[in-house]
Structures are given as C-alpha cells and as structure tokens.
VOPAGU-2260 file (C-alpha; in pm, 1 decimal, decimal comma):
REM VOPAGU-2260
SITE   aa  ch    i         X         Y         Z
SITE  MET   A    0   -3169,7  -15666,1   -6186,3
SITE  LEU   A    1   -3211,7  -15278,6   -6114,3
SITE  TYR   A    2   -3059,6  -15160,9   -5793,2
SITE  ASN   A    3   -3157,8  -14869,1   -5560,5
SITE  LEU   A    4   -3035,0  -14581,6   -5494,4
SITE  ASP   A    5    -568,0  -14611,6   -4527,2
SITE  ILE   A    6    -365,4  -14567,5   -4227,0
SITE  HIS   A    7    -163,1  -14289,0   -4418,6
SITE  LEU   A    8     160,3  -14147,4   -4250,5
SITE  SER   A    9     410,2  -13855,1   -4321,5
SITE  TYR   A   10     766,3  -13890,9   -4151,6
SITE  ILE   A   11    1044,8  -13719,2   -4052,7
SITE  HIS   A   12    1378,3  -13801,2   -3928,7
SITE  SER   A   13    1438,3  -13991,7   -3638,7
SITE  PRO   A   14    1753,5  -14015,7   -3471,2
SITE  LEU   A   15    1752,5  -14363,0   -3452,2
SITE  SER   A   16    1962,9  -14535,0   -3725,4
SITE  ASN   A   17    1735,2  -14628,1   -4047,8
SITE  SER   A   18    1454,4  -14495,1   -3891,5
SITE  ILE   A   19    1154,6  -14248,5   -3957,4
SITE  ILE   A   20     873,8  -14118,1   -3712,7
SITE  SER   A   21     552,4  -14004,0   -3845,1
SITE  ARG   A   22     424,4  -13659,2   -3807,4
SITE  LYS   A   23     159,8  -13468,8   -3952,6
SITE  PRO   A   24     127,6  -13432,4   -4321,0
SITE  PRO   A   25     241,5  -13132,8   -4515,0
SITE  SER   A   26     -57,8  -12905,1   -4652,9
SITE  PRO   A   27    -160,2  -12987,2   -4992,6
SITE  ARG   A   28      10,0  -12789,5   -5285,3
SITE  PHE   A   29    -236,0  -12659,5   -5508,0
SITE  LEU   A   30    -430,2  -12411,1   -5624,1
SITE  LEU   A   31    -812,3  -12396,1   -5561,3
SITE  HIS   A   32    -902,2  -12196,7   -5878,5
SITE  GLN   A   33    -694,6  -12450,6   -6038,7
SITE  VAL   A   34    -985,0  -12726,0   -5927,5
SITE  ARG   A   35   -1276,0  -12807,5   -6114,6
SITE  VAL   A   36   -1498,9  -12900,5   -5772,2
SITE  ILE   A   37   -1810,9  -13060,8   -5740,9
SITE  ARG   A   38   -2031,7  -12926,0   -5462,0
SITE  SER   A   39   -2286,0  -13198,9   -5318,0
SITE  SER   A   40   -2653,6  -13101,5   -5469,3
SITE  ASN   A   41   -2936,5  -13112,0   -5200,4
SITE  GLN   A   42   -3071,3  -13447,9   -5375,5
SITE  ILE   A   43   -2721,3  -13561,8   -5312,5
SITE  GLN   A   44   -2657,3  -13496,8   -4979,0
SITE  LYS   A   45   -3027,2  -13628,3   -4909,7
SITE  ILE   A   46   -2911,5  -13977,7   -5054,1
SITE  GLY   A   47   -2615,2  -13970,3   -4884,2
SITE  ARG   A   48   -2793,9  -13927,1   -4549,3
SITE  THR   A   49   -3000,4  -14223,6   -4640,9
SITE  LEU   A   50   -2732,4  -14432,2   -4701,7
SITE  MET   A   51   -2581,2  -14327,5   -4393,1
SITE  ALA   A   52   -2873,7  -14432,9   -4167,2
SITE  GLN   A   53   -2927,2  -14759,4   -4389,9
SITE  ILE   A   54   -2532,6  -14820,2   -4312,2
SITE  SER   A   55   -2567,9  -14747,8   -3950,9
SITE  SER   A   56   -2926,6  -14935,8   -3928,7
SITE  THR   A   57   -2727,3  -15278,7   -4070,3
SITE  HIS   A   58   -2436,2  -15250,4   -3862,0
SITE  VAL   A   59   -2661,4  -15291,1   -3589,9
SITE  GLY   A   60   -2941,8  -15507,9   -3698,2
SITE  PRO   A   61   -2973,1  -15832,6   -3567,3
SITE  ASN   A   62   -2945,4  -15994,9   -3893,8
SITE  SER   A   63   -2659,2  -15823,0   -4032,4
SITE  VAL   A   64   -2430,6  -16092,4   -3920,5
SITE  ASN   A   65   -2604,5  -16331,3   -4181,0
SITE  LEU   A   66   -2526,7  -16141,8   -4479,1
SITE  GLN   A   67   -2159,6  -16115,7   -4428,6
SITE  GLN   A   68   -1934,0  -16475,1   -4482,0
SITE  LYS   A   69   -1544,7  -16479,8   -4469,3
SITE  VAL   A   70   -1420,7  -16597,8   -4811,8
SITE  ILE   A   71   -1093,4  -16689,5   -4875,0
SITE  VAL   A   72    -914,4  -16690,2   -5225,2
SITE  SER   A   73    -542,7  -16787,0   -5301,0
SITE  ASN   A   74    -356,3  -16560,3   -5502,4
SITE  ASN   A   75     -67,7  -16699,9   -5748,8
SITE  TYR   A   76     193,2  -16703,4   -5483,9
SITE  GLY   A   77     -18,8  -16930,8   -5247,3
SITE  GLU   A   78     -71,3  -16671,4   -5012,3
SITE  LYS   A   79    -416,2  -16673,9   -4822,6
SITE  LEU   A   80    -623,7  -16315,8   -4889,9
SITE  VAL   A   81    -929,2  -16275,6   -4664,2
SITE  GLY   A   82   -1213,0  -16093,7   -4716,9
SITE  ILE   A   83   -1571,8  -16057,8   -4624,2
SITE  LEU   A   84   -1854,1  -16119,8   -4854,4
SITE  HIS   A   85   -2181,2  -15871,5   -4833,3
SITE  GLU   A   86   -2404,8  -16131,1   -4971,5
SITE  THR   A   87   -2755,6  -16018,2   -5112,1
SITE  GLY   A   88   -2788,1  -16290,7   -5350,3
SITE  SER   A   89   -2753,4  -16096,6   -5619,3
SITE  LYS   A   90   -2515,2  -16239,0   -5934,7
SITE  GLU   A   91   -2339,9  -15910,3   -5982,9
SITE  ILE   A   92   -2091,1  -15808,1   -5740,6
SITE  ALA   A   93   -1849,5  -15544,2   -5638,1
SITE  VAL   A   94   -1483,9  -15579,5   -5564,2
SITE  LEU   A   95   -1339,8  -15320,3   -5301,5
SITE  CYS   A   96    -947,0  -15268,8   -5221,8
SITE  HIS   A   97    -842,3  -15057,5   -4917,4
SITE  GLY   A   98    -503,2  -14857,5   -4946,2
SITE  PHE   A   99    -199,1  -14815,6   -4818,8
SITE  LYS   A  100     -86,8  -14986,9   -4474,0
SITE  SER   A  101    -487,8  -15045,2   -4417,4
SITE  MET   A  102    -732,9  -15328,4   -4468,3
SITE  LYS   A  103   -1085,9  -15455,1   -4528,0
SITE  ASP   A  104   -1249,8  -15352,8   -4205,9
SITE  GLU   A  105   -1123,7  -14951,1   -4264,8
SITE  LYS   A  106   -1430,1  -14745,1   -4217,2
SITE  THR   A  107   -1457,0  -14646,6   -4599,2
SITE  MET   A  108   -1401,0  -14998,8   -4684,8
SITE  VAL   A  109   -1720,5  -15108,4   -4454,7
SITE  ASN   A  110   -1935,9  -14794,6   -4530,5
SITE  LEU   A  111   -1918,0  -14856,9   -4935,1
SITE  ALA   A  112   -1959,4  -15254,5   -4895,5
SITE  VAL   A  113   -2315,4  -15239,9   -4678,7
SITE  ALA   A  114   -2411,5  -14924,4   -4917,3
SITE  PHE   A  115   -2392,2  -15154,9   -5220,8
SITE  GLU   A  116   -2537,3  -15431,1   -4989,1
SITE  ASN   A  117   -2829,3  -15189,1   -4930,1
SITE  THR   A  118   -2873,8  -15126,8   -5297,2
SITE  GLY   A  119   -2938,4  -15508,0   -5341,6
SITE  MET   A  120   -2578,8  -15584,7   -5515,9
SITE  SER   A  121   -2324,2  -15784,6   -5337,8
SITE  ALA   A  122   -1991,4  -15656,1   -5251,2
SITE  PHE   A  123   -1649,1  -15822,6   -5150,9
SITE  ARG   A  124   -1384,0  -15599,9   -4962,2
SITE  PHE   A  125   -1057,6  -15797,0   -4875,2
SITE  ASP   A  126    -721,9  -15745,6   -4736,9
SITE  PHE   A  127    -423,2  -15756,0   -4991,7
SITE  ALA   A  128    -154,3  -15996,8   -4934,0
SITE  GLY   A  129      56,9  -15852,0   -4629,3
SITE  ASN   A  130    -207,8  -15649,7   -4479,6
SITE  GLY   A  131    -491,9  -15745,9   -4239,0
SITE  GLU   A  132    -586,9  -16115,2   -4213,6
SITE  SER   A  133    -443,5  -16207,9   -4511,8
SITE  GLU   A  134     -94,8  -16376,0   -4551,5
SITE  GLY   A  135     219,7  -16233,4   -4683,8
SITE  SER   A  136     449,1  -16012,5   -4612,1
SITE  PHE   A  137     398,3  -15629,4   -4621,0
SITE  GLN   A  138     584,7  -15446,6   -4861,9
SITE  TYR   A  139     620,4  -15065,3   -4935,2
SITE  GLY   A  140     559,8  -15091,8   -5324,0
SITE  ASN   A  141     393,2  -15397,0   -5468,4
SITE  TYR   A  142     170,0  -15198,1   -5685,4
SITE  ARG   A  143     125,2  -15457,7   -5966,1
SITE  ARG   A  144     161,9  -15724,1   -5716,6
SITE  GLU   A  145    -142,4  -15632,3   -5554,0
SITE  ALA   A  146    -314,8  -15593,7   -5872,4
SITE  GLU   A  147    -278,9  -15967,7   -5933,8
SITE  ASP   A  148    -420,8  -15991,4   -5591,6
SITE  LEU   A  149    -710,3  -15834,1   -5703,8
SITE  ARG   A  150    -699,4  -16048,8   -6047,2
SITE  ALA   A  151    -723,4  -16341,5   -5824,1
SITE  VAL   A  152   -1021,0  -16213,7   -5654,2
SITE  VAL   A  153   -1178,3  -16149,4   -5949,4
SITE  GLN   A  154   -1117,4  -16484,5   -6103,8
SITE  HIS   A  155   -1279,0  -16674,1   -5805,0
SITE  PHE   A  156   -1586,6  -16512,0   -5835,7
SITE  CYS   A  157   -1613,8  -16557,8   -6242,8
SITE  GLU   A  158   -1532,7  -16946,8   -6120,2
SITE  LYS   A  159   -1849,6  -16884,0   -5915,9
SITE  LYS   A  160   -2060,4  -16789,5   -6209,5
SITE  ARG   A  161   -2061,9  -16430,4   -6052,0
SITE  VAL   A  162   -2070,2  -16081,7   -6237,9
SITE  ILE   A  163   -1766,0  -15839,8   -6144,7
SITE  THR   A  164   -2006,0  -15515,2   -6187,2
SITE  ALA   A  165   -1714,0  -15277,0   -6087,3
SITE  ILE   A  166   -1392,4  -15238,6   -5887,3
SITE  LEU   A  167   -1333,7  -14978,1   -5674,5
SITE  GLY   A  168    -993,8  -14890,9   -5482,6
SITE  HIS   A  169    -899,2  -14628,8   -5234,0
SITE  SER   A  170    -567,5  -14411,8   -5223,8
SITE  LYS   A  171    -347,3  -14697,7   -5308,6
SITE  GLY   A  172    -615,8  -14972,9   -5392,7
SITE  GLY   A  173    -720,0  -14687,8   -5663,4
SITE  ASN   A  174    -375,4  -14730,1   -5812,9
SITE  ALA   A  175    -414,2  -15120,0   -5809,7
SITE  VAL   A  176    -802,6  -15095,3   -6015,9
SITE  LEU   A  177    -636,2  -14895,3   -6259,4
SITE  LEU   A  178    -319,7  -15118,9   -6279,5
SITE  TYR   A  179    -576,2  -15442,6   -6346,5
SITE  ALA   A  180    -781,1  -15236,4   -6582,7
SITE  SER   A  181    -453,9  -15149,9   -6785,6
SITE  LYS   A  182    -381,0  -15505,7   -6795,2
SITE  TYR   A  183    -702,2  -15713,6   -6809,6
SITE  HIS   A  184    -991,3  -15566,5   -6993,9
SITE  ASP   A  185   -1279,7  -15753,5   -6848,9
SITE  ILE   A  186   -1409,3  -15512,4   -6604,8
SITE  ASN   A  187   -1623,6  -15219,7   -6773,4
SITE  THR   A  188   -1637,3  -15012,2   -6444,5
SITE  VAL   A  189   -1345,7  -14893,0   -6250,2
SITE  ILE   A  190   -1350,3  -14653,6   -5986,3
SITE  ASN   A  191   -1025,9  -14474,9   -5829,4
SITE  ILE   A  192   -1083,8  -14272,0   -5488,0
SITE  SER   A  193    -806,7  -14052,7   -5439,7
SITE  GLY   A  194    -533,5  -14268,7   -5605,3
SITE  ARG   A  195    -186,0  -14124,6   -5696,3
SITE  PHE   A  196     -70,5  -14022,2   -6022,7
SITE  ASN   A  197     253,1  -13951,5   -5993,9
SITE  LEU   A  198     446,0  -14236,1   -5782,3
SITE  LYS   A  199     772,8  -14057,9   -5790,3
SITE  GLU   A  200     585,8  -13745,7   -5582,5
SITE  GLY   A  201     487,7  -13768,0   -5221,1
SITE  ILE   A  202     815,3  -13987,1   -5121,0
SITE  GLU   A  203    1064,6  -13692,8   -4952,7
SITE  GLU   A  204     755,2  -13541,5   -4819,7
SITE  ARG   A  205     651,6  -13831,8   -4594,1
SITE  LEU   A  206    1032,3  -14022,1   -4575,1
SITE  GLY   A  207    1261,5  -13728,7   -4575,5
SITE  LYS   A  208    1482,8  -13577,7   -4811,1
SITE  ASP   A  209    1784,0  -13792,3   -4799,0
SITE  VAL   A  210    1570,4  -14104,7   -4790,1
SITE  MET   A  211    1673,6  -14226,6   -5147,7
SITE  GLN   A  212    2028,2  -14212,8   -5059,5
SITE  LYS   A  213    2014,8  -14374,6   -4748,1
SITE  VAL   A  214    1798,9  -14638,4   -4872,1
SITE  LYS   A  215    2100,6  -14678,3   -5156,2
SITE  GLU   A  216    2345,9  -14684,7   -4886,2
SITE  ASP   A  217    2200,4  -14931,8   -4619,9
SITE  GLY   A  218    1948,7  -15118,8   -4799,8
SITE  PHE   A  219    1652,0  -15024,7   -4632,2
SITE  VAL   A  220    1508,5  -14740,6   -4370,3
SITE  ASP   A  221    1259,4  -14845,2   -4125,0
SITE  VAL   A  222     959,6  -14662,7   -4022,2
SITE  ARG   A  223     881,2  -14612,1   -3644,7
SITE  ASN   A  224     613,9  -14455,0   -3452,5
SITE  ASN   A  225     666,2  -14207,3   -3195,1
SITE  GLU   A  226     723,3  -14504,5   -2929,5
SITE  GLY   A  227    1014,0  -14658,6   -3136,7
SITE  ASP   A  228     821,9  -14949,3   -3288,1
SITE  VAL   A  229     883,2  -15003,9   -3655,4
SITE  ILE   A  230     554,4  -14995,0   -3816,5
SITE  PHE   A  231     692,3  -15115,0   -4160,6
SITE  ARG   A  232    1059,0  -15141,9   -4356,2
SITE  VAL   A  233    1091,9  -14960,8   -4674,1
SITE  THR   A  234    1376,0  -15166,5   -4898,4
SITE  GLU   A  235    1558,9  -15046,4   -5205,8
SITE  ASP   A  236    1371,2  -15325,5   -5430,0
SITE  SER   A  237     994,9  -15197,7   -5243,6
SITE  MET   A  238    1121,0  -14827,1   -5344,5
SITE  MET   A  239    1221,8  -14886,5   -5686,4
SITE  ASP   A  240     878,4  -15106,9   -5734,9
SITE  ARG   A  241     708,8  -14773,2   -5666,8
SITE  LEU   A  242     971,3  -14533,9   -5884,4
SITE  ASN   A  243     912,8  -14812,8   -6195,5
SITE  THR   A  244     537,6  -14811,3   -6181,1
SITE  ASP   A  245     455,3  -14547,9   -6441,4
SITE  MET   A  246      33,3  -14472,1   -6432,0
SITE  ARG   A  247      37,8  -14245,1   -6714,3
SITE  GLU   A  248     149,9  -14552,6   -6918,7
SITE  ALA   A  249    -120,1  -14786,0   -6743,9
SITE  CYS   A  250    -388,1  -14555,7   -6787,4
SITE  LEU   A  251    -317,2  -14484,3   -7155,3
SITE  ALA   A  252    -361,7  -14902,2   -7165,9
SITE  ILE   A  253    -723,7  -14887,0   -7038,7
SITE  ASP   A  254    -967,4  -14983,6   -7298,7
SITE  LYS   A  255   -1192,7  -14718,3   -7421,8
SITE  LYS   A  256   -1538,3  -14936,9   -7321,8
SITE  CYS   A  257   -1379,3  -14944,0   -6958,9
SITE  ARG   A  258   -1540,6  -14653,9   -6731,3
SITE  VAL   A  259   -1345,6  -14484,3   -6530,6
SITE  LEU   A  260   -1464,8  -14254,1   -6237,8
SITE  THR   A  261   -1178,6  -14096,2   -6029,5
SITE  ILE   A  262   -1287,2  -13915,6   -5711,7
SITE  HIS   A  263   -1075,0  -13668,8   -5502,5
SITE  GLY   A  264   -1142,1  -13471,5   -5208,8
SITE  SER   A  265   -1040,2  -13060,4   -5215,6
SITE  ALA   A  266    -894,2  -13091,9   -4886,2
SITE  ASP   A  267    -661,8  -13435,1   -4923,1
SITE  GLN   A  268    -334,9  -13385,5   -4802,8
SITE  ILE   A  269    -188,1  -13705,0   -4858,6
SITE  THR   A  270    -240,0  -13701,9   -5221,6
SITE  PRO   A  271    -251,8  -13342,1   -5403,0
SITE  VAL   A  272    -605,5  -13296,3   -5543,1
SITE  GLY   A  273    -407,5  -13196,2   -5904,9
SITE  ASP   A  274    -336,2  -13602,8   -5943,2
SITE  ALA   A  275    -721,7  -13628,9   -6005,6
SITE  LEU   A  276    -668,0  -13409,2   -6306,5
SITE  GLU   A  277    -387,9  -13596,9   -6458,3
SITE  PHE   A  278    -615,9  -13915,5   -6447,8
SITE  ALA   A  279    -854,2  -13704,5   -6604,2
SITE  LYS   A  280    -637,4  -13581,5   -6884,0
SITE  VAL   A  281    -507,7  -13949,4   -6997,7
SITE  ILE   A  282    -791,4  -14193,0   -6913,8
SITE  PRO   A  283    -978,9  -14231,9   -7255,2
SITE  ASN   A  284   -1352,9  -14294,5   -7080,5
SITE  HIS   A  285   -1293,8  -14109,7   -6763,8
SITE  GLU   A  286   -1563,2  -13905,2   -6535,3
SITE  LEU   A  287   -1433,1  -13662,3   -6260,0
SITE  GLN   A  288   -1557,1  -13580,8   -5906,8
SITE  ILE   A  289   -1406,5  -13371,4   -5685,8
SITE  ILE   A  290   -1567,4  -13331,9   -5345,5
SITE  GLU   A  291   -1539,7  -12986,0   -5167,3
SITE  GLY   A  292   -1383,4  -12991,9   -4820,9
SITE  ALA   A  293   -1330,2  -13369,6   -4844,5
SITE  ASP   A  294   -1017,8  -13474,8   -4681,2
SITE  HIS   A  295    -819,0  -13828,2   -4796,5
SITE  GLY   A  296   -1019,7  -14041,1   -4588,6
SITE  TYR   A  297   -1333,6  -13881,7   -4645,0
SITE  THR   A  298   -1429,7  -13840,1   -4283,4
SITE  SER   A  299   -1687,7  -13597,1   -4275,2
SITE  HIS   A  300   -1776,7  -13685,2   -4662,2
SITE  GLN   A  301   -1878,2  -14029,1   -4611,9
SITE  PRO   A  302   -2261,5  -13965,5   -4758,7
SITE  GLU   A  303   -2124,5  -13797,3   -5067,6
SITE  LEU   A  304   -1876,1  -14033,2   -5160,5
SITE  ALA   A  305   -2109,4  -14337,1   -5138,2
SITE  SER   A  306   -2395,6  -14134,6   -5359,2
SITE  PHE   A  307   -2143,5  -14071,8   -5649,7
SITE  ILE   A  308   -2013,1  -14416,7   -5672,9
SITE  LEU   A  309   -2366,8  -14584,5   -5660,5
SITE  ALA   A  310   -2500,1  -14342,6   -5939,6
SITE  PHE   A  311   -2195,7  -14427,8   -6144,7
SITE  VAL   A  312   -2222,8  -14784,7   -6104,6
SITE  THR   A  313   -2624,9  -14777,4   -6151,4
SITE  ALA   A  314   -2580,9  -14567,9   -6476,8
SITE  GLY   A  315   -2339,9  -14812,8   -6615,1
SITE  LEU   A  316   -2591,3  -15113,3   -6510,7
SITE  LYS   A  317   -2858,5  -14916,1   -6689,7
SITE  LYS   A  318   -2624,6  -14880,7   -7015,5
SITE  GLU   A  319   -2539,4  -15252,1   -7026,1
SITE  ASN   A  320   -2924,6  -15358,4   -6992,9
SITE  HIS   A  321   -3003,2  -15098,3   -7246,2
SITE  SER   A  322   -2716,5  -15239,8   -7507,3
SITE  PRO   A  323   -2836,1  -15422,4   -7802,0
C-alpha cells in the first residue's frame, strides 16, 4: 500500500527540605554557526499546512471517534499500558512514544497520529508505565524499562499480524526508540525527535548543582510546583538509571539496515541542538533534520515536523516495496 503525503521542567532549589521548584529553563548553549539548519521549503510548508487542516478537520469531524480505539497492552511487569489506536484498516502501523512526564494525549503525539491516519496508515500512541492512564508508578529514570514497554506494544501488534512500519519518540521517548533499536533489530524505521544524547547533561541545570549530593545523602529529592505540591520524586536508583544509560554505546549497536531520522529544533531550550549532531556522528544509517526556530515542543512548527516524518516513513516504504 502506498501512502499520501512532554511536560518538560527545569528547577531551582526550594527552602522545602529535599524539594525543588520549577522555573523557566536556561538558554541553549550552542552557536548557530555550528548547526546545520534545515529551512522549510515552500513545498514542505504547503504540505504542512494541508496536514494541519486535515488534522483539524479530523478532530472535529463526526466520524473521528469511530477511527480511534482504546487498546490495553500488558508489559513484562503485568502493568496495563493504555493506548489509542488510530485505525485505518492498513496492515502497517506506526507506534508513537511520548516524552518525560508526558502522555499519549500530548499535542504532538495526537497531531502526528492523525497525520499518519490521514495518509491511510494506522498509528498507535500510548502511555508508558507510570504515565497518563497506564498502571505503574512514575520513575525519573526508567530508560531501558520504557524501551521494554515499547517492546510489549510491538509484540502485541505483531501477534495481531500487523507490520510495525516505524517507531517514533519525542524527547525521552526518542531515547526509548533508539534503545529499542539497539537491542531488538526488527524495526527498519526509527524516528528520534529531540532526544538527549548525553544523559549526564541537563541534570544540574534543572535540578540544581548539589542535587547529586542531596540524593546521595537523603536517598531522594522531591520536585515540587510553585504551590508546593510534589510533581515527582527523584530517587538514587532512578538517578543512577539515567547516569548509567549510555546512548553512544546504544546507538553504535543499531543495525546498519535500520534507517534513523533525528529531528531537532534550533531553538530548543530543553535539549541542546548539539545533541542531534552527536547522534548523527555515531548512528550508522542516519538522517538529520534541524528545523529552524522550533522549540522543544515544536509549538509553532507542527506542520513542518509532520511533513518531515511522513516523507521519511513514506520513502522507507517505497524502498522496501522496490527491494528484490
């Protein structure tokens, strides 16, 4: 078949014991002249506007509910993962993974799922364990465990005789899809949207310079909002999970036949755009797109994001269809 074309926080210390309060993230630390910027062509912009018009129409259309089905998948820990299947009747399906402290209903996840749906390809967006509607407790780390959640989803649809055309992840979800590809070599198209390359970076900027000492001494630190409510807890185990996750090593283990697309915004203040360049250096079969002016959530660049992703996936399908 041919197809047509996270809550993210940063932190400062709080007077509350073992607590941190969120604030505006710091400015990105990169020089624009060091970045290969992809400016949106008129054609890409036109396609993007068409996609967004279709998405808007799908959201308000009377038949849109009939195309979306709640699906529950059990992970290896017996926890129920809840997702939404955008069903078109296609054998092929794309799986979408959300970012840190986010969920399947986040705008980017919904827009991309509907964009796939409008091309005729089914898409599945789901909540990792401890997020959204899924069972389990939220953990600060859990990088490889979230990759295993994705594995459970892939196996579920393979058992239903579906073909996983692509796995896609935003932010921390980008790390999940890359970690998956490094361990399981059964998906040929992987899309990493604004994932972080060096997981040792970005911790002190968001949790405070002495967060490591505080976690080591007290065993945890609570992250609170401005009202003093606990958003989540960072334990020593979860911190070590992040620190011990080596994305460089994982990327080198990705099969050369696996096509990987990294997309990043030049104005990302959560994950530096330089991380995208690092992925490009080590992933064997890699394409890089940097969207000029886009922030971490692609707030004003949803059309361009969807256009690049659909073009990449469609190109992969055409290549597979023409393979001997």
